[in-house]
C-alpha angles and dihedrals in degrees: 000000000000120000115214111216115197115233115297136178131200123208138165113271117249127210088259088062094062096102092046093048092050091047094051091048092048093048093045097048104034093087089062095057094083092044097052098029097240143039112299116244096258090061089061099050125116101244094176088060094043091050091048089052090053092241099123125083127189124214112214129195131165091007098305144080113268103161146029130209125187115197125180119188113221132181097268105016146013111256110222093206099174141359117183132171126190106260093236088061098049117126095030100101095257094124087055089053090054093045090050089050091051091053091049090050092051089053091046089054090048092243118151098213149018121228130191143163132213136179113275090233092059090086095161090059092048090054092049093050093047090050089053093055102265116141128204114251101178147322126241142158113247126174087353092303124120102229135189113210118210139178137196120200115215103228099210088070090064087232123146118229088219087074091072116083 
């Protein structure tokens, strides 16, 4: 089955996008509050600072912002810090568009892998990441949140995923 995704564009967020970015993140993560017993980590981030550091991207479709992606280059991997889609756009392949973009950015930066973490209670996200080739490296509690850490090696770098611990 092929999913047709209407035209999208991804651009760096600008300071004027702050309210929109915060709104998308709030809408995307609010359903998890009851499940994990508190606000998920992305709801607590400083998006003004992340935008200023050029680490936030906005996914646009039909003339408006529908998704947010936070990418932080590190020495040995690209940290996929947050991916959020407006709830009314879930199930349309837009998360896949952002994940593909993240992989392209890692390659552009010459990084051999992407790493991420998500709350252990966000089981849907864990399943999506596993299906995309991410493997779990460890679990830990950070900032009071039970997190699952994952990594995906980008094969064209000839780099073995076993190198990430």
